N, C-alpha and C positions, 0 to 999 in steps of 0.2 A: 614875703620872705624878708623884705627890708624891715617891716614892723617887728617881726620876730627877732631879728638880729639886734635891733635897737633895744628891745625889751631885755634881752639877755645881757647886753652890754651895760644897761642901767643897774642890773642886779649885782654887778661886780663879782660874778662867779669865777672861781679859779680856772685857769686855762688847763685843759687836760694835757697829759704828757704825750709826747710824740710816739706814734706806734713804733715798735721795734723793727718792723718790716719797712725798709726804706723804699721799696717798690710801691707801697701804698701811699697815695697822696695825702697831704695834710687836710683835715676836715674843714678848717677855715678856708683854705684855698678852694676846696670843692664847693662850699657854700657861696663864696664870692663868684665863682664861675657860674653857678646855677642862677645867681641873682641877675646876671646879664644875658646868659645864653637862653634860658627858658622863655623869657619874654620875646626875644628875637625869633626863637623857633615858633612860638605861638603866633606871632605876626606873620611869619612865612606861611604857616598852615592856614591861617585865616585868609590870606591873600589867594590861596589856591582853592579854598572851599567857596560855596555860594555866599553871597553877602550877608544873608540872615545869620549864618553861623558865626561869622566874625563880629557882627553886631551883638549877638547874644553873649558871646564871650566877653566883649568889652563892657557891656552893661552889667553883667554878672560880676566881673572883676571889680568894677567901681563900687558896687554895693558891698562886696566882701571887704574891700579896703576900708570903707566907711564903718562897717560893722566891727571890724577888728580894732579900729582906732578907738571907738567908743567902749568896746569890751576891755581893752587895755587900760583905759582911763578909769573904768569902774573897779577893776581889780587893784589898781594902784591906790585907790581911796579906801578900800575896805581892808580891815585886818581880820584874817581868818584864823580862828582857833579850832583846833581839833582835839576832841576828848576821846580817850579810850573807854573800854567797857566799865572801868572802875570810876570814871568821871574825872580822871586826872588829865591835865592838859599835856598834849604831846607836842614837842617842838619840832 
């Protein structure tokens, strides 16, 4: 989640407008909350499950973080061009 937020911040995308419904929480607040609550919740579940499940989640998460880091680096290096059926470059 942190890597995805970091990548979006680097792209300098425009901030979406606030929803008209004030009862609905702001999307950035929800993402920030998920950034901290979901790992804590996963740790709590891993503590209650057998040790193998927690170890599996930990190793899998570490590999996913490393994979995402290298994937983000590769995407940043390459410039992707998309062409339509006529062969014209689409922006």
